[in-house]
C-alpha positions in Angstrom: -22.4 30.3 34.3 -20.4 31.1 31.1 -18.3 33.7 33.0 -17.5 31.1 35.7 -16.5 28.5 33.1 -14.3 31.0 31.4 -12.6 32.1 34.6 -12.1 28.5 35.7 -10.5 27.7 32.4 -8.3 30.7 32.6 -7.1 29.8 36.1 -6.5 26.3 35.0 -4.6 27.4 31.9 -2.2 29.6 33.9 -1.5 26.8 36.4 -3.6 27.4 39.5 -5.4 24.2 40.5 -5.3 22.7 37.0 -3.1 20.2 35.3 0.6 20.1 35.9 2.8 21.5 33.1 4.1 18.0 32.4 0.6 16.8 31.8 -0.2 19.5 29.2 2.3 18.3 26.6 1.1 18.7 23.1 1.9 15.8 20.8 4.2 16.7 18.0 3.5 16.4 15.2 -0.2 16.9 15.9 -2.4 14.1 14.6 -6.2 13.7 14.4 -8.1 11.5 16.8 -10.3 9.9 14.1 -9.3 6.3 13.7 -12.0 5.0 11.3 -13.8 1.9 12.6 -13.7 0.5 9.0 -11.1 -0.2 6.4 -11.4 0.1 2.6 -10.7 -3.0 0.5 -7.1 -2.6 -0.5 -7.6 -4.5 -3.8 -10.2 -1.9 -4.8 -7.9 1.0 -3.8 -5.0 -0.6 -5.8 -7.4 -0.9 -8.8 -8.4 2.7 -8.6 -4.8 4.0 -8.2 -3.8 1.9 -11.2 -6.7 3.4 -13.2 -5.8 6.9 -12.1 -2.2 6.5 -13.2 -3.2 4.9 -16.4 -1.4 1.7 -15.3 1.9 3.4 -15.9 3.3 4.0 -12.4 4.7 1.9 -9.6 3.6 2.6 -6.1 3.8 1.4 -2.5 0.6 0.5 -0.8 0.4 0.9 3.0 -1.8 -1.0 5.4 -4.6 1.6 5.5 -4.6 2.3 1.8 -2.1 5.3 1.5 -0.2 4.9 -1.8 3.1 6.5 -2.5 3.8 7.0 -6.2 7.4 5.9 -7.0 10.0 7.3 -9.3 10.8 5.1 -12.2 13.1 2.1 -11.8 13.4 1.8 -8.0 14.4 -1.5 -6.5 12.1 -2.9 -3.8 14.5 -1.6 -1.1 14.8 1.8 -2.7 11.0 1.9 -3.2 10.4 1.1 0.5 12.9 3.8 1.6 11.3 6.3 -0.7 7.8 5.6 0.5 8.7 5.7 4.2 10.5 9.0 3.7 7.5 10.5 1.8 5.1 9.6 4.6 7.6 10.9 7.2 7.8 14.2 5.3 4.0 14.6 5.2 3.7 13.8 8.9 6.6 16.2 9.7 5.0 19.1 7.9 1.5 20.5 7.8 -0.3 17.9 5.7 -2.0 20.1 3.1 -4.5 18.1 1.1 -5.7 18.6 -2.4 -8.8 16.4 -2.8 -10.2 15.8 -6.3 -13.4 14.2 -7.5 -12.7 11.4 -9.9 -14.7 10.3 -13.0 -15.8 7.1 -11.2 -17.3 9.0 -8.3 -14.5 8.3 -5.8 -12.3 11.0 -4.3 -8.5 11.2 -4.7 -6.7 12.9 -1.8 -3.3 14.2 -2.7 -0.5 15.7 -0.6 2.6 17.8 -1.1 4.6 14.6 -1.4 3.8 12.0 -4.1 1.3 10.2 -1.9 -2.5 9.7 -2.3 -5.5 8.2 -0.6 -8.6 7.0 -2.4 -12.0 7.4 -0.7 -14.2 4.8 -2.3 -17.8 6.1 -2.8 -19.4 2.8 -1.9 -17.5 2.6 1.3 -18.3 6.2 2.2 -22.0 5.5 1.6 -22.0 2.4 3.7 -20.4 4.2 6.7 -22.0 7.6 6.3 -23.2 7.8 10.0 -19.6 7.6 11.1 -18.6 10.4 8.7 -21.4 12.6 10.1 -20.3 12.0 13.7 -16.5 11.8 13.4 -15.3 14.0 10.5 -14.2 16.9 12.8 -12.0 14.4 14.7 -10.2 14.2 11.4 -8.6 17.6 12.2 -5.6 18.0 14.3 -5.6 19.9 17.6 -6.2 23.6 17.0 -6.3 23.1 13.2 -8.5 25.4 11.2 -9.3 24.6 7.5 -11.0 27.3 5.5 -13.7 25.9 3.2 -16.3 27.7 1.0 -18.7 27.0 3.9 -16.5 28.7 6.5 -13.9 27.6 9.1 -14.0 23.9 9.8 -17.3 23.5 8.0 -17.4 20.6 5.6 -19.7 19.5 2.9 -20.0 15.8 2.1 -17.0 16.0 -0.2 -14.8 17.6 2.5 -15.9 15.0 5.1 -14.7 12.3 2.7 -11.4 14.1 2.1 -10.9 14.1 5.9 -11.4 10.3 5.9 -8.6 9.9 3.3 -6.3 12.1 5.4 -7.2 10.1 8.6 -6.0 6.9 6.8 -2.8 8.7 5.8 -2.1 9.7 9.4 -2.6 6.1 10.5 -0.2 4.9 7.9 2.4 7.6 8.6 2.4 7.0 12.4 2.8 3.3 12.1 3.9 2.5 8.5 3.3 -1.1 7.4 3.8 -1.8 3.8 1.1 -4.1 2.3 2.6 -4.3 -1.2 4.8 -2.7 -3.8 2.6 -2.5 -6.9 4.5 -2.7 -10.2 2.9 -1.5 -13.5 2.8 -4.0 -16.4 
């Protein structure tokens, strides 16, 4: 049975009786299929990002909670352009993430560009069954992430980091700015 499945897959892959070449187009850039069924309250995300930046930074908040930290003194138009460019750069390159546990129990997911996502601990707790079921759909096609547990094996912290990244992908694919937050 396994041998037959392997041979059928091989024949299909090389074009005999399988999908046409035009149907086998890989989406570029690759994106995960996890579209969380829940959103995080943006006011809480904004509050946490303000706390994490000591209230001293301006940032753009996107519809799904991705925040792009701004350079000092940008006008609204320049802030919008900067934030859109940052998300496009993340989407256009391999989106490496650097998640960090925060002192309030939340997780801050950082990227190579000045963008972050906050995963709120209370939201994660309320939706944990979805994390358990869907976290691997937070990976892009053929993506392998090496963790201390092994390839594509995630502890609770890693599953939450993948949620933050899933929100970033949603914001980067269809960017809608919710607000430009200015520090006091």
